[in-house]
FIKE-99748 format. One record per atom (N, C-alpha, C): residue in one letter; y, z, x. Coordinates in steps of 0.1 Angstrom, whole numbers, plus 5000, padded with zeros to 4 digits. Atoms other than C-alpha are relative to their C-alpha. Layout:
<atoms>
AYZX...
</atoms>
This chain:
<atoms>
M498850015008M500050005000M501149985009L498750004994L503549915012L501150034991R498949925009R506750085000R501449965010T498650034996T510449985004T500750094993G499049935004G513450114993G500050014982R500150055017R512849944956R498949974996L500950055003L509749834957L498650075006L501249954997L505949914958L499049895003L501150084999L503349694971L498650005001S501349984996S499749694965S499349885000P501250135000P496449464972P499949964986L500350065013L496149244943L498450044995H501049945005H493449354920H499549954987P500650085010P491149214893P500850034989D499149965014D493349404866D501249935000D498950074999D496249204876D500149864997R500250115005R495048904865R500849914989D499250055011D496848854830D501350005005E498450034997E500148944847E500149905010L499950134990L499548674876L499949884993R500250065009R498548464848R501549924993G498550025006G502148494831G500949965012L499150024990L503948484866L499949855003W499950104993W502348204883W499949854991R499650135008R502347954852R501149984995R498550025003R505947984849R500449895005A499650114992A507447664855A500950005010E498949954994E510447814875E499250045015V500849934986V507748004900V499049885008R500950114996R505447724903R500749855008A499250154995A508047454912A499750005017F500450004984F507447534950F498950105003L501249904997L504147744946L499049944995F501350105003F500747574947F500449864996D500050165001D502147254951D500549974985G499450015018G503547284913G499050004994E501250015008E499747294903E500350144989T500149905012T499447504869T498450065004L501549974996L496447724881L499150034988S500949975010S493647774858S499750155000D500549885000D492048124849D498850015013E501149974991E489348054872E500650005013R499250004985R491747994901R500850105005I499049904994I493648264897I499250125002V501449884997V490348504897V499749965014E500450034988E489448324928E501350045013L499249964991L492748384945L500550165003I500149844997I492548764938I498750045005T501449994992T488648754950T500449955015N499750044986N489948584981N500950095008S499249924996S492748814987S499450165005E500749884996E490349134983E499349955015K500950024986K487848965010K500950015011D499150014992D490848895034D500450175003F499849894998F491949255029F498850095010A501449964997A488149365037A499749975015T500750024987T487749165067T501150005010E498850024990E491449075084E500850114997N499349895005N493149385066N501549954996F498850105004F495849115051F499449924988G500150115010G496048915020G501650024990F499050005008F498248944989F500250134991W499749915006W500049224974W500849994986A499150025016A501349264936A501450095005V498449934995V505249384939V500350014986R499749925015R506249654912R501350065004E498749944999E509849794910E499650185000I500049875003I509750174919I500750074991G499349945010G510550384891G499849914986G500250085010G509950074867G499150054989D501249995011D507350044839D498649985006G501350054992G504649934865G499849864996S500250134999S505049564857S500049955012L500150094985L504149324883L501549914998I498650055000I507449154891I500049875008G500050104989G506148924919G498750035006T500649974994T503948894946T500250005015A499650024989A504048894985A498650015006G501449974994G501248855011G500149925016L500350064989L500048725043L498749915000R501050105000R497448425047R500049905012R500150094986R496348205076R500849834995L499450145001L498247875077L499349905003D501050114997D496447575072D498350055006D501149974994D493147775080D499850035015G499650004985G494547805114G500050175005P499749904998P495248105136P501150094998D499049925001D498848195125D499950054985V499749945013V499748405096V501449974993E498650075009E502448275069E499850124990V499849895009V504448505049V500349924987V499950105012V504448395013V500550124989Y499549905008Y506148564984Y500649914986N499650075008N507148474950N500750134986L499549905007L509148654922L500149964981D499350065013D509748654884D501249964998P498650015001P512948484876P500850104994A499249905006A514048774859A500950105009W499749914990W514348934890W500549945012W499750094988W515748664913W501650065001G498649974995G519148704930G500650165000R500149854996R518549104936R499850025013G500249984987G517549054972G498450065002L501249975001L513949164962L499049915006A500950104993A512148864976A500450045016S499849944984S513848965012S499350135003E500549844999E512949315007E498650014999A501550045001A509149224997A499549955015A500650064988A508848965026A500250095012A499949944991A510449185050A499050125001A500849904998A508049475044A498749935004V501350084993V504949195049V500050005013V499850044984V506649075082V499850135005D500649864991D506549465092D498950035003Y501749944997Y503149515083Y499449895008A500250074987A502449215104A499950025014F499849954986F503949325134F499750135004E500449864993E503449685133E498650054996V501449955005V499749715117V499049905006L500750104996L498449375127L500149965013G499750044987G500149335159G499849875003V499950144995V500348955156V501349965008D499250044994D502348775177D501349964994R498950085007R504648565154R499450004984V500250065016V504748505115V500749854997L499450105006L505248175101L500549994986A499850025014A506648045067A500249874999E499850155002E506247695054E500649984987I499449985014I508647615026I500349854999D499750145002D509447285011D501649985001E498850054998E512647125020E501050064990G498950025011G514347114985G500050184997N499849875004N513647504981N501150115007T498849944993T516947664993T500050135001A500349845000A516248024980A499150075009S500949964993S513248054999S500449985015I499450064989I514947905030I500850115003A499149914998A517548155026A499250125003V500849854995V514948465027V499649995009V500649984984V513348355059V501050005006E498949984988E516348315078E500950154998R499549874998R517848645066R498950105007L501049924990L514348795081L500349955017G499750014983G515748615114G499149865002M500950104997M513148315111M500749905002R499350144996R514247985126R499149884997P501150135002P512947635118P499649935013F500550054987F510647475145F499549854998E500450135004E509347165126E500049974987T500350055013T509046945096T499149944997V501350075004V505846815082V499949924985P500050075012P504746615053P499650114990G500949875011G503846825021G500149914988V500450065011V502346734988V501549974990L498950035007L506146774971L501249965008G499350014989G507746655003G500150045009P500049934989P509046755033P499850155000M500049874999M508047085045M500650085013I499749974988I509647295069I499450125008H500749924994H507947525094H501250105007F499249904995F509747875104F499150075008A500949924994A508748125128A501050135005L499749874996L509448475136L499350075012A500549924990A508348645170A500350174999N499949835004N507349005169N500850045012P498949954990P510149175185P499650115009G500749894987G508049455201G499349935009Q500750054989Q506049205217Q501049935009V499250064991V509149015231V500650115010A499549904993A510749345243A499150045011E500749964990E507549445260E499949905012T500350124991T507149105280T501649985008E498650054993E511349115292E499850105010
</atoms>
């Protein structure tokens, strides 16, 4: 479980399925998520199951994001996954549009990136963002991530961002 000033992040659980269905099927949310695909119930269950397996084997996956002091409803997700099944981890996040514009995506993403560096000890964290997703680009730039390449994507060009582990950078200087 991760905690920020305003948010509580807990690993996805099968009980989150119905709330995830509502979140991930919203047109505004899936515009840049899952390549715009409308997820089936089976795919949502598969994503939860895969996240549980990832937590068991790699100590990371997807967290459900909830407001501290709120009604306990899921307001988004944030997490880490392998980018293109390679060695690098990617930070991912999404929020219900009712919660946009409050800095909560940045807060959740920062908690996940801190976890990657402090708990997992990874060298760097990446983000892969559709070129047109200016809101997500702003989130990763607030985290200190910088673009390093643009690659083709299903919805158009995707920009890869990276942030080096500041603890490891300081140790090598």
